[in-house]
Steps between C-alpha positions, in 0.01 A plus 500: 500500500797728446404592145486874430154597383328823389248445779481384860416125521342572838236727347156366420412365159219761475737789565748364244230499231413857597866598464565290189182403314704273272536258793128421483539255209784325686278441802222383267742253343558341840133537605599728788198701610618863512153641565293342781807334651747765391617592847742208515871575455679388186719266705202343674310472171780293350482262794120486520451436129791254477707709259878507500595833656789578263284417197222731614738782588677456169179515298377807687834676460512416131149633446599830659834529325353412159284808509813721500308807598233444237221402737150522364247730658417354838130529591579458870647852497180659366287732716177346628261620229727388216579173676130423542441570131791270415367220725155521342621508139789255534354250749129544571376530142710211365378286793137574414575400141699185574308340787197394288731351234701305757180388670356358178830333421526353850145360481570342161829343607348366823203356309704337225807385695383488861449125493863441402637785711272561805707796618349698212154477659623637831703765320185618323318528833787701649513724194126574517543609863805704402321675214200587720731636769697701246194662343352596838838641602536708182151643543564597862827671415361690202174599668615568857874495568636682196242784511576542871872522427449760229271723705636832623461398864520119536313368804759316715238257632382408152857456381591282797199275444550475125873433529423222749249356253753531220764318701262218589395464137861489385585228751198296390591535134860409576389183679288394202785564259724285720234227492486512121877473476507208744218314322670550164839385632653835399298496177658182372309326221482143372624425150144443382381848605299664220522861388218607733669329793831669425337836441318478833820433693680779316219744578484402866874544543483837325212598731713414801790712375279798420333474842837514674574832326146631549488426873854623550406842360193525722665370818843655473462805273144629535410430861821651650413835338204515739661341805469821701157597367 
């Protein structure tokens, strides 16, 4: 652990992604949750997720160094109003568009292949619960939380309640995503998997990755702007 790094290995994975957004894809690669469980240190994350410490540190360092000062615009640095607009356009709207498609695909795959692969039936049930939770969560944020945040004088009691609700929703969604990954054996597929089967697993894994970024922005970029409200 003597390697020189452009960051402190003792800092949390969430704070590292805030400092260097390019580290997000590295954590996604290793399925390290940098949103709901982002308060774990980088060192502890390597141990908890069973990843070789030097390999993780090397990949993170390389991601940072590769940018060479050419980092893309980082939405986590946006002021609240712009950040909310970014979250809605980049995460909420695509979710509303993709969830019905994934749901239909999941139902089809479970119906056609569930007899040969029973995990697909349970995965469909988990996904239906996930989609319902997601849609209710998006509505509550867009109709209650976000308008409260953008008001001239945010009500501290309303914000406290809505942030608590947001946190609970994020934890519930995270648990269902973990269940999907466990049921799918890290989205591994049999050789006989058809195109629909493969597309479903690809979409679910992409949904997990997008959710990590989405929740990270809300938990670690948006909410702290109102911590003293």
